[in-house]
C-alpha positions, 0 to 999 in steps of 0.5 A: 430525719424529722426532729421532734419539737422543732418547727417545720413549714408546710410547702403549700400553706406556709404555716408552721407546725411542730412534730410532737412524737412518732407513732404507727399508722395502718395503711393497707393492712401494714403498719407504717411509721408516722408523725404526730404533729400540731399547728403552732397556732392551735392545739389540734393534733394531726397524724401523717405518714413519716414519708409524707411529712418529709415530702410536704414539710421543711425545717423552718 
């Protein structure tokens, strides 16, 4: 389970990220659960499917 406002580390680049909220993302005409997150070193926001976030990030 992904926890909001907790720090996660990306498996490949080892940078830190914080999930801010959950949302929906359309994939092949189907709405799937997604995560809005940001890098801890800037204010840009990113969106990734919930499943992909779980695969590529671990809690720091």
